[in-house]
N, C-alpha and C positions, 0 to 999 in steps of 0.2 A: 100336418105339413108333410108333403110328399118327400120321401127320401131321395137323395141325389142318386142319379143313375150311375152305375159302375160299369166300366168296360167288361165285357165277357172275359172270363179267365181262359187264357190260352194254355193248353197243356204243354209242358216242356218236352221238347223233342227227345226221344229216347235214343241213346247211342246204340250203334250196331255192334254186336259182339264180334270180335275178330274171328275169322275162319282159320282153322288149322287142319293139317293132315291128320293129326291125332292129338288128343288131349285127355288128361286125367290128373289126379292128385299125385304129386311126386315130392319126396323128401330129398333135399340136396345138402351135401356137405363139401365145401370147397377146401382148398389147401390151408386157408387161414381160419376156417371155422372149427370150433371145438365140438359142436354137436350138429345133428341134422336139423334142418328147418323145412317146414312143410309149405309147399306152394301148389297153386293150380298152374300146371305147365301145359304148353301147346307147341307143337312142331309145325313150322311153316318155312318151306324152302330149306336153307341150310342154317336155320336159327331156331333155337329153343327159347321161347318167351316164358317168363315166370310172373304170376300174378298172386296177389294176396288172397283172392277168393275167385270163385268161378263166375262172379257177377261183375267183376272189374273190367273196365275197358282199356285201362292203361297198365302196361307191364312195369314192374319194378326192377327186373333184371333180365338180361338176355345172354345167351351163350352161342357163339359162332362156331360152327362145325367145319370151318374151312381148313383148320389144322388138325383134322381127325387122323388118328393112327389106328386105334383098335378098341374093341369092347371086350371086357372080361367079366366073368362071374365072380362076385365077391363073397367070401365067407366071413360072417361077423366075428369080431375079436372075442375069443373065449368060447367059441362054438366049435364042436367037433364035426358038424355036418352042414351042408349048404341048405338053408331053409327055402331057397328059391325066391327071395325077395330083395336081394342086394346085387348090384352090378356097378362096374366102374367104367367111366368114359375117359380114355387116355388121349389127350391132345398132345401137340408138339411141345408145349411149354408148361403143361399142368395136367393134373389128374383130378377128376370130379367123381365123387361117390354118390350113388343114388340108392334110395330104398323105396319100395312099392308095397302094396298090400298083398298081392297074390303072385304066383308063378306065371299065370297067364298075362298079367299086366307087364311083368318084366320082359317076357318074350315079345309082346307087342311093341314095347318101346325099342328094344333091340332091333326088331325087324324093320320098323319104319325109319330108324336112324340109318341102318345099312342101305335101305332102298334109296334114300335121297343122297347119300354120300357116294355109293358105288354105282348108282343108276342101274340097279338090278334087284330082283326080288330074291331074298335069301332062301335057301332050301335046306339049311342045316339047323333050323330052329323048330321047336315044338309048337307048331301052328296048325290051325284048322283050315280047311279049304276056303271058308269065308274070309278068314284073315288074309290068306294069300291073294284073294281076289281084291280085297281092299288095298293091298299094297301095290298090286298091278295098276289100279286106277291112280294111285298116288304117283307111281312112276311115270305114267303118261302126262300127268299135270306138271310134274317137275321137269320133264324134257321139254314141254311146250314153254314153260317159264324161262328156262335157260336159253332157249332158242332166241328169245327176245332181248337178252341181256348179255353183256360181256362178263367173263370171269374176272375175279379180283386180281389174278396174276397177269392180266392184259394191261400193258402200259404203252402209252404213245411216246416211245423213245427210239433212238437210232440203234444201229447194230453195236457201235462202240459204247454208247451209253448203257445198253443192256449188259454188256460185259462188265462195265465198271460197277453197276449196281449189284450184280451177282458176286463180284469180288469184294466189294465194300461191306455188304450185309450177308455173309454166308449163313447166319443163323435164321434168316427170313425165308430161305428156300433156295433151290438151285435150278428152277425151271421158270422161264418167263416168256410170255407171248408179246409180240410187238407187230406193228404194221410191216407189211412187206416192203423191201427196199426197191423193188422194180416199179412201184407206183400202181400196181394192180390192186384188185379187190381182195387179195389173199392176205395171209398173215405168215409170220415166221416164228419159229420156236428156238430159243437160245437156252442151252443147258451148260452147266459147269460142274464137273466132278473131279475127284482126286483119283489118280491112277499112278501107282508106283512112285508116290511122293511128288507128283507133278500135277498141277491143275490142268485139266483138258476141257476146252470150250468147244461145243458143237452147235451148229445151226441147221435147222430143218425147215423145209418149205412146205406150206399148206396152201393148196390152190382152192379157189372158190369156183365151183361149177353149179350154177343155179342156186337152189336153197341148201346145198350140201357143201361140206368142206372135205377135200381129199388130201390126205397126208402123203406127200411124195417120198415114199420109201421103196425098197425093192418090191414089196407087194403092196401096192397102194390100198389105203384103207379110207373109206368114206364115213363121215360123221355128220350128224344132223345139226350140231351146234359147236361153238367154240369150247363150251364146257365139256362136250364129249371128246374133243381133241385133247384137252388136258387129261381127262380120265384115261384115254388110250395110252398116253405116255407114262402115266403113273402105274397103271395096271400091268403094262407090258415090260416094266423094269423092276417088278417086284417091290414097288414103292421106294425104290432108290432115288427117284426124282420126286421132289417135293415142290408144289406150286409156290411161287414167290409171293409172299404176303408181307408187305412193308408195314411195320408197326408205326402208326402215326399218332399214338396216344401221347407221346412225349415230343416236345419241341427240340430242335437241334440248334436253334439260334436264340441267344439271349436278347431280350427286348424289354422295354418299359414304356409306360405312358407318361407323356410330358405335355404340359399346357403350352400352346403356341402364344408367344408374346404379342403378336399382331392382332389376331382375331379371337384369342381366348379359347379356341377349340383344342380338345385333347388329340394328340397325334401319337402314333406308335413309333418309337425310336429304337433302332437296332444298332448298338455301338459296334465299332470295328473290333474284330477279334484280336485279343492281345497275343503276342508271340509266346513261344514255349518258355517255360520257366517262370519264376516269380518276378513280379514287377519291381523295377529298381526303386529305391527309397528316394523320395523327393527332397528330404531334409539331409541327405548324406553329403559327403564331400563331392565337390565338383570334379569332373574328369580333368586330368592334367593336359595342358596344351602342349603341342609338340615343341621340343626344346630347339632353340636356335643354335647356330654354330658356336656362339660364345658360351652357351650353357651346357656343353657336352660333358665337361669335367664336373664331378660331384664336389660339393662344398667341403672344405677341410674341416675335420672334427675339431672341437675345442681342445685346448691343451689340458691334459689331466693334471690333477693336483699333485705337486711334487712330494707332499707329505704322505701320500698313500703308498701302501706296499703292494707291489705287483709280483706275482709268482710266475716264474718261468719254468715250464715243465721240463723234467729231466729226461734226456733221451733225444736222439736225433731222428727226425722224421725222414721219410723217403724223399730223396732229392727229385724235384720235378723241374724240368726245363721249361721256362716260359720266356717269351720274347722280352718282356720288360724286367725279368728277374726280381720282381717286387711282390709277386703274388705267392702267398703261402699255400701249402697243400690243404685242401678242404678236410682231409681225414686226420690231419695233425694240427689242431688249433693251437697257435702259439701267440702269446701276448708279448708284444715287443716292449722292452723296458726303456722308457724315454731317458735321454741323456740329461744329467743335471746341469742346469745353467750356473755359471759362476756367481757367487753371492756378491752383491755390491758392498763396498766398504762402508762400515758404520759411520766413520768420521774422516773427512778429508785431512791429509797431513798439512801442517802449517809450513809456509815457505821459510827457508833459512834466512836468518837475520845476520847481516854483515857486522863486523866490529866497528864501533864508533871511533872517530878520531880523538886522540888524547888532547886535552887542553894545553895550550902553550902559555908560557909565562912571559909577560911583556917587559919585566924589569931586569932581564938578563940572567935571572937565576935558572938553574937546571929545571927542566920540565919534569914534574913528578906525576906519577899515575894516581889519579884520584881513586879513593875506595869506591867500591860498587854502590855503597849506600848513598854516596853523594849524587850519583847520576840517576838512580832509579830505586825504588823501594826495595827493601830486602826480601820481602815476600809478596810478589805481585799476585793480584787476583784477576779473575776473568771479568768480573762485573763489580762496580763500586757498591760498597755496603758498609755496615757498621763494623769497625775493627774491634778485636778483643781488647780489654783494658790493659793488659801487660805489654802488648805490642805497641800501643800508643805512647806509653811512658818511655819505652826504649827509643823510639823514633825521636821524641822531643829531646832526650839527653844527647843523642848523636848530633842533632842539629845545633845544640848549644856549643859542643866541642868544636864543630866545624867553624862556627862563627869566630870563636876565640882564636883559633889557629890562623885564620885569614887576617885577623887584626894584628897579630904579632908579626906576620910577614910584611905587612905594610909599614 
């Protein structure tokens, strides 16, 4: 049985290796690295790309030379002489250390970096004529590349916006390119520097004449690209002017993803910025409403307990004249002793009882005053209750004598 036909195998397209001005093995140690790490590195434009090997197409790290300051030779720690294999690249915000295999390789890296950064071939390095020729070719390529692109410090902002950017982000640079305000094809340069404790802002005009840019100063200077204009200001001010490079790695506005209730799609929401200071507590006490005209006086404090002992400090405080003469001095706190209220009587007094009229005798005899025991008991009590036994016998005996006496009178 004949085997099934298979489609011809198509070879996988091979990737094209990136082209660089210069490339070789390079060991790199950043500010956060403990030791050197070996990469295959290549220089293209103002960027150094790092690869895991020389056969890779995709870089794993990159380093921008836009914030370049200087190159220095590095002596390894613990060594008394320079072996010629270490150098440091100092940028505006960090320092990167490199290690190569030979002195020639170190001079080559330094020469190509200075060529693309300063747009000139260095003459103070240990280089061969062939090396200088290679760098002159790289210089021509870099000038042609920059003529087709705008520098990173060129921003489409107005004159006022440029001043505000330089004032708000002084750590990002003090030189900024912007479109010309007269509507022509030229550009303007805005700088901001400190002079005698005062910030001074300057504006310079750059005219466009054909393919060249002419800096309008006392001695006009023509440049082939906007990047050459930036390089002119940097080199003629001894690097006092630094191109403005806004750091966009970090966001300035807080935001979050939220699902839309209508269509279910995720949308980016940026909440309104809160005011300065901590947010007020939602569970705290509510703010007091403005008092009315009847609530202007504070409520009276409760009366203190009269049994408590209050101490009045000895000594007279300084007399202070107040309009109401009721306010004590704040420096002499005095506790006022409340006046004692009169105690209510325990029992109310009984009303006076008038004398009772004496009984009259109807048979013509002289009226005699009855003894007290005949009208009311001898020992009256407040409430009725059982009488003692001796008192009951005495009362009965007096009652019998009274009855006998009345019988005799009749």
